[in-house]
C-alpha positions as CSV (number, residue, x, y, z in Angstrom):
1,M,64.9,100.6,-76.1
2,S,62.2,97.9,-76.5
3,I,60.9,95.8,-73.7
4,A,62.6,92.8,-75.3
5,D,65.9,94.7,-75.1
6,A,65.2,95.9,-71.5
7,I,64.9,92.3,-70.4
8,A,68.2,90.8,-71.4
9,A,68.0,87.2,-72.4
10,P,70.4,85.0,-70.5
11,S,72.2,82.2,-72.2
12,P,70.2,79.1,-73.0
13,R,72.6,77.0,-70.9
14,K,72.0,79.3,-67.9
15,I,68.2,79.1,-68.4
16,A,68.3,75.3,-68.5
17,I,70.5,75.0,-65.4
18,G,68.3,77.6,-63.6
19,V,65.1,75.9,-64.3
20,A,66.5,72.5,-63.2
21,L,67.9,74.1,-60.0
22,I,64.7,75.8,-59.0
23,S,62.6,72.7,-59.9
24,A,64.9,70.6,-57.7
25,A,64.7,73.3,-54.9
26,N,60.9,73.2,-55.0
27,I,60.8,69.4,-54.9
28,L,63.0,69.5,-51.8
29,R,60.8,72.2,-50.3
30,L,57.8,70.0,-51.0
31,A,59.5,67.1,-49.3
32,I,60.3,69.3,-46.3
33,Q,56.7,70.5,-46.0
34,L,55.4,67.0,-46.2
35,L,57.7,65.9,-43.4
36,M,56.8,68.9,-41.4
37,F,53.0,68.4,-41.3
38,P,52.9,65.1,-39.3
39,V,55.3,66.5,-36.6
40,L,53.8,69.9,-36.2
41,A,50.2,68.5,-36.4
42,R,51.0,66.3,-33.3
43,L,52.6,69.1,-31.4
44,L,50.2,72.0,-32.2
45,S,46.5,72.2,-31.8
46,P,43.9,73.0,-34.5
47,A,43.4,76.3,-32.5
48,D,47.0,77.3,-33.1
49,Y,46.6,76.9,-36.8
50,G,43.2,78.7,-36.6
51,I,44.7,81.8,-35.0
52,M,47.4,81.9,-37.7
53,A,44.8,81.4,-40.4
54,L,43.1,84.5,-39.2
55,A,46.2,86.7,-38.8
56,V,48.0,85.8,-42.0
57,P,45.4,87.1,-44.4
58,I,45.4,90.5,-42.6
59,T,49.2,90.6,-42.9
60,M,49.0,89.6,-46.6
61,F,46.4,92.3,-47.3
62,A,48.8,94.9,-45.9
63,L,51.8,93.4,-47.8
64,T,49.9,93.5,-51.1
65,I,49.1,97.1,-50.6
66,A,52.7,98.0,-49.7
67,D,54.0,96.1,-52.7
68,G,52.0,98.2,-55.0
69,G,52.1,95.8,-57.8
70,M,55.3,97.5,-59.0
71,G,57.5,94.6,-59.7
72,P,56.0,93.4,-63.0
73,A,55.8,97.1,-64.2
74,L,59.5,97.5,-63.5
75,L,60.3,94.2,-65.2
76,R,58.5,95.2,-68.4
77,T,60.1,98.6,-68.9
78,A,63.5,99.9,-70.0
79,D,65.2,101.7,-67.1
80,P,68.7,102.7,-68.2
81,D,69.1,105.4,-65.5
82,G,67.6,103.3,-62.7
83,N,65.1,106.0,-61.8
84,V,62.1,103.6,-62.1
85,E,63.9,101.1,-59.9
86,A,64.8,103.8,-57.3
87,T,61.2,105.0,-57.3
88,M,59.9,101.5,-56.7
89,F,62.3,100.9,-53.9
90,W,61.6,104.0,-51.9
91,T,57.9,103.8,-52.5
92,A,57.8,100.2,-51.3
93,V,59.9,101.0,-48.2
94,G,57.8,104.0,-47.3
95,A,54.5,102.3,-47.8
96,S,55.6,99.2,-45.8
97,L,56.8,101.3,-42.8
98,T,53.5,103.2,-42.9
99,L,51.4,100.0,-43.0
100,V,53.5,98.5,-40.2
101,A,52.4,101.4,-38.0
102,V,48.8,101.0,-39.1
103,M,48.8,97.2,-38.3
104,I,50.2,97.8,-34.8
105,V,47.5,100.5,-34.1
106,A,44.7,98.4,-35.6
107,A,45.6,95.1,-34.2
108,N,43.2,95.2,-31.2
109,P,40.2,96.4,-33.2
110,I,40.8,93.7,-35.9
111,A,41.0,91.0,-33.2
112,E,37.8,92.2,-31.6
113,A,36.0,92.2,-35.0
114,M,37.2,88.5,-35.4
115,S,36.1,87.7,-31.8
116,H,39.6,86.3,-31.0
117,A,41.8,88.4,-28.8
118,G,44.9,86.3,-29.4
119,V,45.0,87.5,-33.0
120,A,46.1,91.0,-32.0
121,T,49.6,90.2,-30.6
122,V,50.2,87.8,-33.5
123,L,49.5,90.6,-36.0
124,V,51.9,93.0,-34.2
125,W,54.7,90.4,-34.5
126,L,53.9,89.6,-38.1
127,A,54.0,93.3,-39.1
128,P,57.8,93.4,-39.8
129,I,57.3,91.0,-42.7
130,L,56.0,94.0,-44.7
131,V,59.4,95.7,-44.5
132,L,61.3,92.5,-45.3
133,N,59.2,92.1,-48.4
134,A,60.0,95.6,-49.5
135,L,63.7,94.9,-49.2
136,C,63.2,91.9,-51.5
137,A,61.4,93.9,-54.3
138,V,64.3,95.3,-56.3
139,P,66.7,92.3,-55.9
140,S,63.9,90.0,-57.1
141,V,63.4,92.0,-60.3
142,R,67.2,92.2,-60.9
143,N,67.5,88.5,-60.6
144,Q,64.6,87.8,-62.9
145,R,66.1,90.1,-65.5
146,R,69.4,88.3,-65.6
147,G,67.8,84.8,-65.4
148,A,69.5,84.0,-62.0
149,T,66.9,81.4,-61.1
150,W,69.5,79.7,-58.8
151,V,69.1,82.6,-56.4
152,F,65.4,81.9,-56.0
153,A,66.2,78.2,-55.6
154,L,68.7,78.9,-52.9
155,G,66.4,81.3,-51.2
156,D,63.5,78.8,-51.2
157,I,65.6,76.0,-49.8
158,S,67.5,78.0,-47.1
159,S,64.4,79.9,-45.9
160,T,62.3,76.8,-45.8
161,I,64.8,74.8,-43.8
162,A,65.5,77.7,-41.4
163,G,61.8,78.3,-40.9
164,V,60.9,74.6,-40.3
165,G,63.8,74.3,-37.9
166,V,62.6,77.3,-35.8
167,A,59.0,76.0,-35.9
168,L,60.0,72.5,-34.7
169,Y,62.1,73.9,-32.0
170,G,59.3,76.2,-30.8
171,A,56.7,73.5,-31.0
172,L,58.9,71.1,-29.0
173,N,59.4,73.8,-26.3
174,G,55.7,74.6,-26.0
175,W,55.6,77.9,-27.9
176,S,52.2,76.9,-29.4
177,V,51.1,79.4,-32.0
178,W,54.3,81.4,-31.6
179,S,56.3,78.6,-33.2
180,L,54.4,79.3,-36.4
181,V,54.9,83.1,-36.1
182,A,58.7,82.5,-35.6
183,Q,58.7,80.3,-38.6
184,Q,57.4,83.1,-40.8
185,L,59.8,85.7,-39.4
186,V,62.8,83.6,-39.9
187,L,61.7,82.5,-43.3
188,W,61.5,86.1,-44.5
189,V,64.8,87.2,-42.8
190,V,66.7,84.4,-44.6
191,K,65.0,85.2,-47.9
192,V,66.1,88.8,-47.6
193,I,69.6,87.8,-46.8
194,V,69.8,85.5,-49.9
195,L,68.2,88.0,-52.3
196,T,70.0,91.1,-51.3
197,G,73.3,89.2,-51.1
198,S,73.0,88.1,-54.7
199,V,72.9,91.6,-56.1
200,K,74.1,95.0,-54.9
201,L,71.3,96.5,-52.9
202,R,72.5,100.0,-53.8
203,V,69.9,101.8,-55.8
204,P,71.8,104.3,-58.0
205,G,68.9,106.1,-59.6
206,M,66.8,109.0,-58.3
207,P,63.1,108.7,-57.6
208,S,61.0,110.7,-60.1
209,R,57.4,111.8,-60.4
210,A,57.2,110.3,-63.9
211,A,58.4,106.9,-62.7
212,F,56.0,107.0,-59.8
213,V,53.1,107.7,-62.1
214,Y,54.2,104.9,-64.4
215,L,54.5,102.4,-61.6
216,M,51.1,103.4,-60.0
217,S,49.2,103.4,-63.3
218,N,50.5,99.9,-64.1
219,G,50.6,98.6,-60.5
220,M,47.3,99.8,-59.0
221,P,45.0,97.6,-61.2
222,L,47.3,94.7,-60.3
223,V,47.0,95.6,-56.6
224,G,43.3,95.6,-56.9
225,A,43.4,92.2,-58.6
226,N,45.8,90.8,-56.0
227,L,43.6,92.1,-53.2
228,L,40.6,90.5,-54.7
229,T,42.5,87.2,-55.2
230,L,43.6,87.4,-51.6
231,F,40.1,88.1,-50.5
232,S,38.8,85.1,-52.3
233,A,41.6,83.0,-50.8
234,S,40.9,84.1,-47.2
235,I,37.2,85.0,-46.9
236,D,36.5,81.3,-46.2
237,N,39.0,81.4,-43.3
238,I,37.4,84.6,-41.9
239,L,33.9,83.3,-42.1
240,I,34.8,80.0,-40.5
241,G,36.8,81.6,-37.7
242,R,34.0,84.1,-37.0
243,L,31.1,81.7,-37.3
244,L,32.5,78.3,-36.4
245,G,35.5,79.0,-34.2
246,V,39.3,78.7,-34.4
247,E,39.2,74.9,-33.8
248,Q,37.2,74.3,-36.9
249,L,39.2,76.9,-38.8
250,G,42.4,75.1,-37.8
251,L,41.1,71.8,-39.4
252,Y,40.1,73.7,-42.5
253,A,43.3,75.8,-42.7
254,L,45.6,72.7,-42.5
255,A,43.6,70.8,-45.2
256,Y,43.7,73.8,-47.5
257,Q,47.4,74.3,-46.9
258,I,48.0,70.7,-47.9
259,V,46.1,70.9,-51.1
260,R,47.8,74.2,-52.1
261,I,51.3,72.6,-51.8
262,P,51.7,71.8,-55.6
263,E,50.7,75.4,-56.5
264,S,52.9,77.1,-53.9
265,V,55.9,74.9,-54.9
266,L,55.4,75.7,-58.6
267,V,54.8,79.4,-58.1
268,G,58.6,80.2,-58.0
269,P,59.6,78.5,-61.2
270,I,56.7,80.1,-63.1
271,L,57.4,83.6,-61.8
272,V,61.1,83.5,-62.5
273,T,60.9,81.8,-65.9
274,F,57.4,82.0,-67.5
275,L,56.5,85.6,-66.5
276,P,59.8,87.2,-67.8
277,A,59.6,85.1,-71.0
278,I,56.0,86.2,-71.6
279,A,56.9,89.9,-71.0
280,R,59.9,89.5,-73.4
281,L,57.7,88.0,-76.2
282,A,55.6,91.3,-76.2
283,D,53.2,91.0,-79.2
284,D,54.3,87.5,-80.4
285,R,51.0,85.8,-79.6
286,A,52.0,82.5,-81.3
287,Q,55.1,82.1,-79.2
288,A,53.1,83.1,-76.1
289,A,50.5,80.5,-76.9
290,S,53.2,77.8,-77.3
291,L,54.8,78.9,-74.0
292,F,51.4,79.0,-72.2
293,L,50.3,75.6,-73.4
294,G,53.6,74.0,-72.4
295,T,53.5,75.5,-68.9
296,L,49.9,74.6,-68.5
297,R,50.6,71.1,-69.5
298,M,53.4,70.8,-67.1
299,M,51.3,72.2,-64.2
300,F,48.3,69.9,-64.9
301,G,50.6,66.9,-65.3
302,L,51.9,67.5,-61.8
303,A,48.8,68.8,-60.0
304,A,46.1,66.4,-61.3
305,P,47.7,63.1,-60.2
306,L,48.9,64.6,-57.0
307,M,45.6,66.1,-55.9
308,L,43.2,63.3,-57.1
309,G,45.6,60.8,-55.6
310,L,45.4,62.7,-52.4
311,A,41.6,62.6,-52.5
312,L,41.7,58.8,-53.0
313,V,43.9,58.2,-49.9
314,S,42.9,61.2,-47.7
315,D,41.7,58.9,-44.9
316,L,44.9,57.0,-44.8
317,A,47.0,60.1,-45.1
318,V,45.2,61.8,-42.1
319,M,45.4,58.7,-40.0
320,L,49.1,58.1,-40.6
321,L,50.5,61.7,-40.9
322,L,48.3,64.0,-38.8
323,G,46.8,61.8,-36.1
324,P,43.3,61.1,-34.7
325,R,42.5,64.7,-33.6
326,W,42.6,65.8,-37.3
327,Q,40.3,63.0,-38.5
328,E,37.6,65.6,-39.6
329,A,40.1,66.9,-42.2
330,T,39.6,63.8,-44.3
331,I,36.4,65.0,-46.0
332,L,37.8,68.4,-46.4
333,L,40.8,67.1,-48.3
334,R,38.5,65.1,-50.6
335,L,36.4,68.2,-51.4
336,L,39.3,70.7,-51.8
337,A,41.9,68.6,-53.6
338,P,40.1,68.5,-57.0
339,A,39.6,72.3,-56.8
340,A,43.3,72.7,-56.2
341,I,43.9,71.5,-59.8
342,A,41.8,74.3,-61.2
343,Q,43.6,76.8,-58.9
344,A,47.0,75.7,-60.2
345,M,45.9,76.1,-63.8
346,G,44.3,79.5,-63.0
347,F,47.6,80.7,-61.6
348,V,49.4,80.1,-64.9
349,A,46.6,82.0,-66.6
350,M,47.0,84.9,-64.2
351,A,50.8,85.0,-64.8
352,L,50.2,85.2,-68.5
353,L,47.8,88.1,-68.2
354,L,50.3,89.8,-65.9
355,G,53.2,89.3,-68.2
356,R,51.2,90.8,-71.1
357,G,50.3,93.9,-69.1
358,R,46.5,93.0,-68.9
359,S,46.2,94.2,-65.3
360,V,42.8,95.7,-65.8
361,L,41.4,92.5,-67.2
362,Q,43.0,90.6,-64.4
363,F,41.3,92.9,-61.9
364,R,37.9,92.2,-63.4
365,L,38.4,88.5,-63.3
366,A,39.7,88.7,-59.7
367,L,36.5,90.6,-58.9
368,L,34.4,87.8,-60.4
369,N,36.4,85.1,-58.7
370,A,36.3,86.9,-55.3
371,G,32.5,87.3,-55.5
372,G,32.1,83.6,-56.3
373,I,34.2,82.4,-53.4
374,F,32.4,84.7,-51.0
375,A,29.0,83.5,-52.2
376,G,30.1,79.8,-52.1
377,A,31.6,80.1,-48.6
378,L,28.7,82.1,-47.2
379,A,26.1,79.7,-48.7
380,G,28.0,76.7,-47.4
381,S,28.5,78.0,-43.9
382,A,24.8,77.2,-43.1
383,S,25.9,73.5,-43.4
384,G,29.0,73.8,-41.3
385,L,32.6,73.2,-42.3
386,V,31.9,70.6,-45.0
387,G,29.4,73.0,-46.6
388,V,32.0,75.8,-46.7
389,A,34.5,73.5,-48.3
390,F,32.0,72.3,-50.9
391,G,31.0,75.9,-51.8
392,V,34.5,77.1,-52.0
393,A,35.6,74.2,-54.2
394,L,32.7,74.8,-56.7
395,A,33.5,78.5,-56.8
396,A,37.2,77.9,-57.3
397,C,36.7,75.6,-60.2
398,F,34.4,78.1,-61.9
399,G,36.5,81.2,-61.3
400,N,39.8,79.6,-62.4
401,T,38.2,78.1,-65.5
402,V,37.2,81.6,-66.4
403,Y,40.8,82.8,-65.9
404,V,42.1,80.1,-68.3
405,V,39.5,80.9,-70.9
406,A,40.4,84.6,-70.7
407,A,44.1,83.7,-71.1
408,M,43.4,81.5,-74.1
409,R,41.5,84.4,-75.8
410,E,44.3,86.8,-75.1
411,I,46.8,84.7,-77.1
412,G,44.5,83.1,-79.6
413,L,44.8,79.5,-78.2
414,G,41.9,77.3,-79.3
415,S,40.1,74.8,-77.0
416,R,41.1,72.0,-79.3
417,D,44.8,72.8,-79.0
418,L,44.4,73.0,-75.2
419,L,42.6,69.7,-75.0
420,R,45.2,68.1,-77.3
421,G,48.0,69.3,-75.1
422,L,46.4,68.1,-71.9
423,M,44.9,64.8,-73.1
424,P,47.9,62.6,-72.3
425,A,47.9,63.7,-68.7
426,I,44.1,63.5,-68.5
427,V,44.2,59.9,-69.7
428,A,47.1,58.9,-67.4
429,T,45.3,60.5,-64.5
430,A,42.1,58.7,-65.3
431,A,43.9,55.4,-65.4
432,M,45.5,56.2,-62.0
433,V,42.1,57.1,-60.5
434,I,40.4,54.0,-61.8
435,G,43.3,51.7,-60.7
436,V,43.7,53.1,-57.2
437,G,39.9,53.3,-56.6
438,G,39.5,49.7,-57.7
439,L,42.4,48.6,-55.5
440,R,41.0,50.2,-52.4
441,M,37.7,48.5,-52.9
442,L,39.5,45.1,-53.0
443,L,41.8,45.7,-50.0
444,P,40.5,44.2,-46.8
445,P,39.2,46.8,-44.3
446,D,41.4,45.6,-41.5
447,M,44.7,46.0,-43.5
448,S,47.4,48.1,-41.9
449,P,46.9,51.8,-43.0
450,L,50.7,52.0,-43.8
451,V,50.6,48.9,-46.1
452,A,47.4,50.2,-47.7
453,M,48.9,53.6,-48.3
454,F,52.1,52.1,-49.8
455,L,50.1,49.9,-52.2
456,A,47.8,52.7,-53.3
457,V,50.6,55.2,-53.8
458,S,52.9,52.7,-55.7
459,T,50.0,51.5,-57.8
460,G,48.9,55.0,-58.7
461,T,52.4,56.2,-59.5
462,C,53.1,53.2,-61.8
463,L,49.7,53.5,-63.6
464,F,50.2,57.2,-64.2
465,A,53.8,56.8,-65.4
466,L,53.2,53.8,-67.6
467,T,50.1,55.2,-69.2
468,L,51.8,58.5,-69.9
469,Q,54.8,56.7,-71.3
470,L,52.6,54.5,-73.5
471,I,50.5,57.3,-75.1
472,S,53.0,60.2,-75.0
473,P,56.6,59.4,-74.1
474,A,57.5,63.0,-73.3
475,T,60.4,63.8,-71.0
476,L,61.3,66.8,-68.9
477,A,63.3,68.1,-71.8
478,A,60.1,68.3,-73.9
479,Y,58.5,70.4,-71.2
480,L,61.5,72.8,-71.3
481,V,61.2,73.4,-75.1
482,P,58.7,76.3,-74.8
483,F,61.1,78.1,-72.4
484,R,64.1,77.6,-74.7
485,R,62.1,78.9,-77.7
486,A,60.9,82.0,-75.7
487,N,64.4,82.9,-74.8
488,G,65.9,82.4,-78.3
489,R,67.1,78.8,-78.4
490,P,66.1,76.5,-81.2
491,S,64.2,73.4,-80.1
492,S,66.4,71.2,-82.3
């Protein structure tokens, strides 16, 4: 049985409905997150966010190791007897339980190394997330194989709403950092309930040595790449917390969390549509190139106007949404927002390499990216928080550009084809930037921040949409064409 046969293609109608559902779910999730920031930012202190920003990377390191990078390997292989699936399940559960014990024992030494004793108890309470993630592994692959994107949409919406509800309740009742801890725990519990409820959790196969060797040989390079990616995404937090303190880290962490919203919201649709489609295409580089370009165009068309628009109105956004004690985050948003565009594009490139089984190449690229982020953050730390943000932004742009170039070479996509595909969004974004920048120069300085924000956002939105419609009247249906082709539907 071939890989294409192993990953059964769902009906075109099911794919279209699934993509629409998960896109709508992520838009709703984005709206919920945007509504949550102003409220929590006024109820919680930068130090609360800073402690979480130190504890979460440690938890994610352990989670990545326990995960073993086995999901994509299972997705790419035929497994008629379910032995590979069973091996993955029991390996993930065993590894997660072991690492939970390690986290509990090591919590105090880790907190001492970070010079913040409060991190220890937070780590202990976050440890169960490892087991919850292990329980999601097999159901996630099963749902990806059958194209059940609605399950991921439902999981995202329900877990986000439940998590935000608990966080708000805790913040209103003085839980401080524990409201954020409770949010993460509830989010993962709801996600497990939705994913395991959508498919039978029973694992009929038997673990085997051959399946374990297959999973480890394919998963370990990916684990290494993921750890390096995680290192590059968290080393700045660790350096800031260690050298500048949790208050400064809280400012940086919230700014970074805001600029990563487009990427985090779009991760779900890409993983459950783009990744399986790339794996199913196997050696068809032409189709893979078409799918990659369409996905990249869609990602850039969303991330570029959002992030550059945020950079243009960051002072107004901080004043209106976060409050005066977060004012220092303004310059951080301006520095980090453009780099978030490159990170969003780099994520698509990483997904392509993952879908084509190039985990070794991904590991090498992740090593390069991690080294760049570490160097940028360390060099910038001498100039304080702004220096770290500037160094990280430069390194992120460089590292993610390398990812995109590597993905283009993998599928034979030329730079002219890439530029041609992105040009409409580039021109529309440039028109938006010029228009909003000019408008803000003309507005009186004593104008109400709310009115100024409304004028800037509405002007930018209209300029982007009108310019895009004028030079390239593409619709959402046109963006979905690559996915339909990859799953066997004519584009008509």
